[in-house]
C-alpha angles and dihedrals in degrees: 000000000000119000113259093011137077119214114199125180107227134165113305095355153347132305114212121198111214110224128345118277120228112265092246091064114083117225133186127236088272090061094243116128109264090220121041130172117235119259113253139161088268098058102024090112088062095058110124138173104267098182147348128219123196106232130177107331091223090065143269112286098181142356136194138173124212112246091256091049093238099112130053121198123190142162135206135210100251115034094048089214131125110234118209116202130181106235096207096055103020088233118147105230095188152314126252110221133193109080115112097203133037116299106242101171135044133174133174119214113249092257092048095235096108132047121196120204132186134199126216139246095194098084108067141222088030113057133165117185097179129117113209126197114209132195103235096206098049097026089227124141109247103176134020117198122195114211136174093231140334146202116151129043132188141154122227115247093260092042092239093119137040117199126200128182124220111196089198127215120298092262094045138068112241128217150206115240123200117207133186104265092225111031099026093233114157112250110170139358120209117193127233139072109281136188103173134032134189137167122219111245092243089058094235101107140045119201123195131184115219144207087239094069092255137114113224118202123198132199097226097200093049090040095223140101113270105179140018114205116207131186108081117112097203141040112300107233101167137048135170140168127222115249091257092049093236098109129052118197122200130185125199145185082257085079093240133118115211133194122211134185104250093212099049106018090234115151107243103176147351133213120208126185109089118112096201136037122294114256103177145005135198136173125218117245093255091045092237095114133048118195120205127189118209113202140176101175114146115193122195130176127202112179108308093341119098118199119198120187136167127220124206108296140120097261090196142120114243122199117208131192102232092207096056099020087227122139111246105174138016120198120199098217102185137265117328094356108185107154137058136171132181130203111246093254092047094237091124134034123191125198131184140179152149094309090068093238122134108205123198117208134191147112120290111232115239118243 
């Protein structure tokens, strides 16, 4: 035991609690406060790193939090497994095995009962273009989907659909495929090369960022493209809708975050500040905050060796007040950070990157 820190042996590594909590504050076996206030525009400047978990030393390839924030899923670049960890205790509950390449995408169904995982085609000679649907309770594989290629992954708000994006080969046009969220039956195919996918919370729209610097928006019920948003000067690798479905955010390799009116497609705001491309976006439940992750991680594979490098870039999470477009917080999330996930209530943020560290962020409750 080290004064001011708790060191707990868990699963594949250590969980380090950063700083001692006052005795009056309850904390679970993992060292995280058992009660945490949600992160909002009013308290974003109080967000701190609550704990760090040593994940796979070769780097974190994907992270996801269950909707209730109780379960953490993550993948690494070597073992090809999905690790399931109980957030409250830090205990590894199991590993989901079957992928033959690193798991680079994870998504929980809205009710938390299913977990979708995708392999990768970007690390030759090993590739795995499958999507697997797992029963979270039993850890059993329920559905195996064979695809030509894949990049983005997302469930619809009601869990009825699972969308995945295929950027396609240079000489081909990619597509977004919509699958039945339970059975895996193919429902729709939308053409183009896509790197990011998000559903509007009301279930009416699907937005996809593309390799051609555009944001494509589809009317799901009609099954056709309803808008094409132009303005970015780089590949669009992140999209997110506000909780009320009225605002669409997009992030690009041009280092900007743009806000669009979801009904009209009119650009309504822009955030500048990142010094690298945007890897992920997320709105707070009240819509007052938009989180953006800047990343510059480059992953290469030669045989069984994985090389992860970082180019110059900010590698931070920036929090913006959506009303003013001003930056209200900046989180230095570690070397080569490329993944982030929030609990649905925004009481917990998890980040991961090439340094193999999984960082937990939140607001310490006051005694």
